[in-house]
N, C-alpha and C positions, 0 to 999 in steps of 0.2 A: 445561837451556834447552830448550824447545820452539821449534824453528827450522823456518820454512817458508822453503825455497828454491823459487822461483816464476818461470815464464814466464808472462806474462799471457794471457788469450784474445785471439784476433785481432780481436775487436770494439773493443778499446781501441786497435787500431793505426789511424792516420790513412789509411794505404795498405789496411787491410784484408786484408793478407797476412802471412803468418808469416815473420819474419826468420831468415836462416840465422845460428846463433850459432856455428857452427865456424869459418867464414872471416871472418864478420862484416862483408861489404861488399855484400851482396845479398840479394834475397827467394829467389833460388833456384827450381829448377823441380822439387825435392824438398826433403824437409825431414830433417835429420839429428839424431842423438842430441847433445844440448849436452855434449860431452866435457870441455869445460874447466870448465864449471859443476858436471858430476858429479865431477870432480876435487876441487874445494872442498868440495862436499857431503860426500865421503867423508873428507875429512880433519876437518870438523867432528863426523862420526859417530864415526870410529874414534880420532882422536887427542884430541878435546876432550870426547867423551862426551855430545854434544848429541843430543836426540832429533829426528831430521831427518825431514822429509817433502819430498821434491821433487815438485812437481807441474810438468808440461810441458802447459800446457792446450793448445795446437794439436795435440801428438800424441795426446793423451787425449780430444780432441774435445770439450774443455768450453768452454761460453759463459760469459758473465759470472755467470749465475745458478749455474753449477756451480762456478766459481771463488769466488763469495761463500760457498757452502756450505761450502767448505773453509775459507776464511777464518774462518769462524764455528763450526767444528767445534770448536775447543778454545782455550785462552788461549795464543796464542802469544807467546813472549818475544823473539824475533828474527825479522826478515824479511830474506831476502837475494835479491838481484836481479843477473843478469847483463846488463848494458847495453852494447850495442855502438852504433855511432852511429845506426843507422838506428831503434834499438828504443827511444831514451831516452825519448820522450814515453809510449809505453804502459806502459813500467816504471815511471816516476814515478807514473802514473794507479793501476797495480796496487798500489803501495807505499801510495799515500794511501787505498784501500779497505782495505788490510789494517790500517793503522793507525787508521782511523776505528772498526773493529771491535775492536780490541785496544789501549786507550789505555795509553800507557807502553812500547809495544813500540819496541825498537832496530831502526832501519834500516840496512842494510848494502848498499853496492853494490860490484861489482867490474866491469871492463871497460874498453873505450877510451874511452866517452864520459865517465864519471866521472874517469878518469885524466887526460884532456885538459883538462875542465872542471868540476873537483869542485864549484865554486860553484853550479852549476845543479841539483846534487842535494841540497845541505845545508840542509834546512829548518829544522833545530833542533840542539840540542846532544845529541840522541840519534840522529842521523844520521852515519853514518860511510862514507867512500869508501876502498877499498883501491887503492892507486896501484901499478900495476905488477904484478909477481908477488904474487899474494893469498895463498898458503897460510900462510907464516910470520907475515905481518902479522894474519891472523884469529886465529891461535895467541895472539899478544901482546894483541890487542884483547879476546879472552877472559879473558885475565889482568887487564885493566883492568876489564872488566865485575864481576870479583870483587874489585876494590880491591886488586889486587897489583901494578899497574904504573900510571904515570901516561900518559896519552896522548900528551904532548909528548914521551916516551921512545921511542915506537914508530915506527920508520922506515917510510916508505911508506904513510903515513896523511893523509887529509885530514879535518878536522873543524872545528866552529865553537868558539871559545873568546871568550866574552862577545859573540857576535854576528860576530866576525871571523874570516876563513878562515885556519885554520893548515895549512900543508902541510909535513910532515916530510922528513927527508932521504932519500936513495935507499936502498932495500931491498937488502941484499946478495944476490945471487942464490943460490938454494938449490941443492943437489946433488939432481938430478931421480931419481936412483936410490933416494934416501930417500923419496921420495912413496908412499904406499900405492896399491895397484891400485885403479882406480876401481870402486865397488861398482855393478855395473850392476843389481843387484836394486832399487835405489833408482828405476829407470825403469820407468814403467807404461804407455806410450805405444806407439804403432805407427809404424814407421819404414821407410822404403824408400829406394832409390837408384836413379836412371835408369840408371846405368852397370852395375848388377849386375843379372843376371835372377832372384835369388832373394830370399827374404824369410823371416823377419825379418832386418834387417841391423843393425849398430852400429858405432860409430867408435872408433877408438883413436888415442891420440898418445903417442908412446915417446921423443920428444926435444923440447928446446926450442931454439930459435937456427937458424941457417942457416950461416954462413960465408962467404956471397958478398955482393956488393955493389951489387945493382942499384938504380939511382937510384928507380925507381918501386915498389919491392916492398913490397905489404901482405901480410905472411905470415898464417898462421892466427891467430885471434883472441887467443890468449894471448901471442903474440910480439908482435902489435900494441902490446898494453898494456905489455909490458916494454920495447919499443923507445921508446914514448912516453917513459917515465921515464929511459930510459938516455940518450936524446937531450939531456935537460934538463940533463946535467951537462957537456955539451959548447957551447962558445961557437959553434962550428959544425959541421955535420954531418961528423963524421971517420970513425966506426967503428960496429958494430954489437956487440950482445952477443954473447958467446962462445956456440959451439953446446955443448950438454950432452945426453948420451945415456944412456938407461938400458942396463942390461947385456943381453947376448943371452939369459941364463937368465930375466931378467924378461920380456922381450919374449916369448919361447916360453911361459913360464908365463900371460902373459895371454891369447894365442891359446887355450891350453888351457882357461882358464876360460871363454872366450867360447864355445867349442864346447861345453862342458859345460853352459852355460846354454840351449843349443838354438838359438843363432843359426846362421845359414847364410852370412851374408856380412860383410865388414868393409871399410869404408873407412879406410884408414890415412891419417890427416890431417896427417902431420908434413909440414914444407915440403919435405923430401928424406927419403926412407926408405932409399936405396940408398948408405949411406955405407961404401964398400968393398965389392970382390967378395967376399973370403973372409967377411967378417962377414955379408953378405947371404945367401952360399950355406948358412952354418951355419945361420942363422935357418930358412931355406927347407927345408933337409933336415929340421930337426927337427919343423916344423909340417905337413909334407906327410901324415901319416898322419890328419890331422883332417879333410880333406875340405871345409875352407872354401873359399869363394870370395871373393877380395878384390882391391882395388885401392890403388894408392899413387901418390905424386908423385915424380918425380926429374928431374935435370937430363939433357939429350939426351946431353951428352959423358959421363954415367955409364952410358948404356945402349948400350954399343959391345962387351960381352962377351957372346958367345954361350953360354957355358957358364953365366954368372949368369942370363942370361934364361930359359935352358931350366930351371934349377933352380927360378926363380920360377914358370913355368909349371906345373912339376910339382907345386909346393906349393899351387896353386890360384889364382895370380894371373892375372887375367882382363884386367886393363887398367892401363897405366901412363899418367899424365898428365904430359907434358913441358912445361913453358913455353917454346915456341918464340918467342912473342911477335911476332916480325917476320920476314919473308923477304928482309930487306935487311941486308947486313953492316954497312953505314954506320950505320944505325940502331941495331942491337944494339951497336956500339961506342959510340955516344953515351949510351945508356942503362947502361952499364956492365955489359952481361950476361955478358961473358967467354965468349962462345959465338959459334960461326959458323953458317951456315946449312947448309953441308955436314954439321956434326954433327947437325944435326935429320933429314936425309935418311938418314944412316947409322943414326941411332937407330931410325927407323921401320922401316927394312927388317930391322934385328936383332931387333927385336921381332917382326915378322911371321915371320921365318925360324925362330922359336924359340918360337911359339904363345902370344905375349901381344899383345893388342889394343893399339895406340898411340892416343894422343889428344895431338893438337897444339893451340895455342892461337894467337889473333892478338889482341894487345892494342893497340888503336888509341890514338894520340896520347901514347905514352910518350916520344917524342922530338920536339923542337921543329923537326925536319926532316922531320916526317911530312906527305905530301901526298895528293891522291887517286891520284896514279900509284903512290905506294908501297903504299897501300892495296889497290888492284886487284891490284899485284903479289903481295901477302901472300894475297889471296882465291884468287888462281889457283894460287899454289903449294900452299897448304893443301888445296883441293879435289882438285888433281891427285894427292895422295897417297892419296886415297880411303879415309881412315880413317872409321870409324862415327861419330866425335864430332870436331867442332872447336869449342874453346871461344872464343866471342867476347865481348870486353868492352872498355870504355874505360878508359884509365889514370885512376886516381882520386889525385891528389896529396893523401894523407891527412896529418894533421901528423907522423906518425911517420917519413915519408920524406924524402930528399934532393930528391925532385921537388917535394915541397910548399915547400922553401925557393926553389926555382929559379922556381916559379910565383908566389910572393909578390914575388920581386925583379923579375921581368919584368912583373907585373901582367897575368897571365894569368886570373885567376879572374874569372868572370862577375859576382861580387858583392863582391869585395875579398878574400875569404877563402874558405877551406874550408867547406863545408856539406854534411850527409849526403845522398846519392843513392845509388841502386842502379847500379853501374857495368856491369850488363847491360842497363840500359834508358836510362842518362842520362850527361850530361856537364856539367862545370862550369868548363871553361877553353876560351878563346879562343886557340889557338896561332897562331904567325905565319903559318901557311898554310892552317889550317882552324879555322872557328870551331865552338863548342860544338853549335850547330844542325847543322852539316854532320857533326860526329862522331856526333850521335844519329841522323841519317838513314843514315850509313854503317852504324852497328851494325844497323838494320833490314834494309838491303839484304843484308848479310852474313847474317843469320839466315835470311832468306827463302830466298836463294840455297842455304844448305847443307841446310836442313831441309824446305823445301817444295817442292824440286825432286823430280821422279819417283825420282831415286836416292835422295834423302834419305828421302823417305816409304817406298821398298822396304826400305831398310836397317833402319829402325824397325820395320817390319812383321815382318821376318825374326827379329827378336830377341824377339818376344814368346813367354813362356814359360808362359802360361796366363790365366785369366779375371781375376785379380786383377791380374795384371801388365799386362794389357790396359787395364784400368781406370785404373790409375796412369798409364801412358803416355798415355793419351787425357785424363786431366785436365791433364798437363804441356803436350800439343799445343794444347789450348783456351786454356790461359795464355799460350802464345807467340803463337797467332793473335791474342788479343786484344791483346796489345804491339804487335804488327805493324800492327794496325788503329787503334791509340788515336792520338790527336794528341800532339804534342810534350809531355812531361811538363811540368806547371806546378810552380813553385816552392813548397814548402810549409813551409819553414822561415824563420822570422824573421831578418832581418839581424844577423850575429853571434851567433847561438844555435845550439847543438847540437841542442836539443829542439823537437819540434812536439807541443806538450801534447794529449793525448787527454782526452776529458770523463771526469769521475770518475763 
């Protein structure tokens, strides 16, 4: 099988921006390697024996003509796209270009958008949606391509049967330690991260699941897909899929492989990396000689052990992002965060004391009790911490979350249901005390106060590590200024649809 795994050119996007496919809910201010897509491409290459080409047009600087040249360079048998909510239109447009040049091509989609609404992707009986966790479903789909299995027997699959949508049962979750290490030689693009002052960088994910119950949480893109399917099994939102981790040896081996390929930095995109102090310390002790710079995500109450933080710093950890969300204990309780504000203050100080930069977040509108007073309190508190980064966003009640059920029940959605927006730029709910328009305004005020203030500009200037880094930060700054100067975002998605179709 000649298989083209593709991320289409930015020109096919109605927004004219590259979607972040690691977390999948915004366009981002940097562009990261699509680690979940790379994992599936690696399975196709190593476990199925497919001849795989992964083309990431935004990272490789390819326009439509460049993409078309690859589309036409050989006879492709299978096209595979990773479609998050924001990218659905451009992915459909890219697949149609691929199919127009390769009659008989089988089209395969993975991601949140086709898992939520496969009917919007299924053009014919040669189109398939991998629902939820995709790797084992793709293996069995390959067997069906060779006449060895019936489509109806494959769990986690969406397809058309005589023109009617068939959606098979839930796919049993796999053992993540059985997955192959992502083959980063399949990546040919250039990637940078605002939070790391080295390049080139890559991403890694060494666990799936979370283990906590926050009502608003949209974890990284692979877990969003899994949670969507897991939620379908439950008449009401009760639980989340179980946490699954790769072994310490596998994690260390992947760091070693990354260093051997010449990468200088790593963004560890697991929902939480610091699962246990002893485990974290063992990993860090073993990777310290590699000299990599890296960052990760963690809960604030997991960042209170000075020895663990010092070991992380010695191993090259430069920053830890903690989802503080709000600096109001009542709001944290309402969103089932299982965290107190004092935990955030302690975590920030422990990070600082032990050589790791902390990053906090303010997630606006994750609780129905959010008001201008609580927003201003969170802004003041987050700025008083003096961290280099504060991550601002608006809670997005995506279909995999408990917050989605609450928003539907209470009638908060501005258009009756979820539709895709960038939660670092837009809002789609009218809360009891704050309208969507007010939440958008609050987002702009927060970004302007944090990053365009004299202290914010000075912090960014001090972090510049070279000419290339200066250019990257300048591009990010221009995008931020354009966002702040723009009028309120216009709705681009027709009512009831995930996709905003880009022209072919």
